[in-house]
N, C-alpha and C positions, 0 to 999 in steps of 0.2 A: 745688133751693133750697140758699139759703145760710139756716144756723140757729145761735143758742146759746141756753142756757141762762141765765139773771142772775136777781139779786132785783131786783126793783121797789122805788125808793125814795118813800118818801111824799113830797106835795105839796109838805110845809114845808122836807123834807130837799134836795129837787130845786132849790128856790128859793134858798136859801142856798149852794147849789154854783154855782149860775148867775150868782148875786152876786160869788162868789168869780169865776169866769171871767172874769166884764166887767168887771170893776176890773186886769185884764192888759192894756196898751193893747195889745196884737199878737198875732199868732196868730189861730185861729178857731174859737171857743168852743162844744162841743158843744149842739146843740138842747139845754135842757132839760126838753124830754117824752122825749129819749133816754139821759138819765141813768139810769143803773145798774148793778151790779157782776156781773159774767160770773163765771161760774160756769165753763162748757165752751162752746168755740166748737166747735159741730161744721162748720163748713165747709159742701160742697155734698153736700147728702142726697137719698135718696129718697123720693117718698111711704110706702113699704114701710119704710124705716128709721124714718121718723116714726111710724108705726104699731105699730111693735114695742118703738119709746123710751116711746111715750105707754103702752101696757101695762106698762110696767117702773116710772115714776114715779106712774103711778096708782097703783099699790100700795106707793109706798114711805111716806109717810107720818113723816117724821123732826120733830122738833118744831121750833118758832118759833126765830129768829136772832137776837140783839141784835148789833148792828154799829158799831163805834167806829169815826169817820171821824178820822182826827187825820193832818196832817203833810203838806205838799203836797211832792211828787218827781217831778223830771222823769226820763222815760224814753229812752233811744234814744241814751246816749251822747255823746260830745263834740259832735254837733250833734244836740240832745233832738228827738225826734219828737212829746213831747207832753208835759203838764205834769197830773199826777192829783192825789187826795186819796188816802192808802192805809187800807186798810181790813181790818177785823179782827173777828175772831168768826164765821167763814162759814169756818173751815176745814175743821171737820167734815162741815159740809153738803157743801161742797165735792168731799171726798172721797168721801163717798156719792153722789153725782151721777156723779162720773167713772167709780166701778164700775158705776152702772147704765146710763150709756152705754155703756160695756163689755160688760153683759149684753144690751142690744139687739143687738149684732153693730155698733156704731159705732166705730170707731178715734180714738182721740185722740192728738194731736201731744204726744211727750213731754215736758213743759215743768214746772217747778216752780210751783206756785200763788204768785201774788203778790198777792192781795186789793187791789184798786182801783178807782177811778170815773175816769175820764178824762176831764178838764175842757175842755181846750182841745188842739187841733193845731197843730202849727207848719209852716213851709215847709221842704222838703228842705236851705235852704242858707239859714241867717239871717249878718246882717251883723256886725262886731263890735260896733256901737252897739245893735244889736238883743239880743246876746247880754249885753250888759251892764243895758241896761234889764232883761232880766228875771233876772239877778242881782241887781239893785238890788230886784225885787219879792219875791223869793223872800227875801231878807234880814228882808224886813219881814212876810212872810206865811207863811213856810216853819211854824210853828209850829201854824197854823191846828188848831184842834178843834170841831168838834160834837157837840149833846150824843149820848149814845148811841138807837139808834133800833131799835125791834124788827120785824122783818120776818115776817109771816106768810104768805108763799107764795114760790113759785119760779114761773117764767113760759118759755116756750118763745118763742121770736124769728124770726120770718123777716127777714132784711136785706135790704132792696131797695137798691141802689147808683143814685144819682143825680149829675148832676155838681155839686150845692150841700151834698152828703154822703150820708149813709145816711139812709135811713128804717128804721121799725122796726117790725113789726107781730106783736102778740100772738096766736100762735097756740092755746095754750093754758097755761092757769094751775094749779098745784097747791099745793094748803096744806100746809101747816107745821103739823101739830098734834098729833104723836106722843108 
């Protein structure tokens, strides 16, 4: 099963982020219900992996986090793959979650954590006109900043791939209450 650990976002924040994504007249906006901050992408894991992980995460009990969502950015180089809003405030939690995943015997790819919420995905190749339109949008909207938001739980999601995009299923939730 393809899984990840993420911070679910409150409804009002997801709604505001969806509005930003839909204001961009190109790309495929991420469905509002799917907006989240990924802390650890587990990829394919077995049921026994998930059971071990559940035991570790059930004992974790970190404190709630306050996220700051600020600044639109493109990811993917010269031919951007996605637009995201940067997220800060979850770095310490992400480190604890990564260690917990390792304690459960799951190996994560070695990658520096760069907190973000993906808003829009782009086709593999964009024409010059599309890139120019994207550039104009970013010039006017890049400094977007939402009010800080407190998140009080972590979720384990399964990701089911479909032709029209991924669908996420919450498998377990863990309180942030430490």
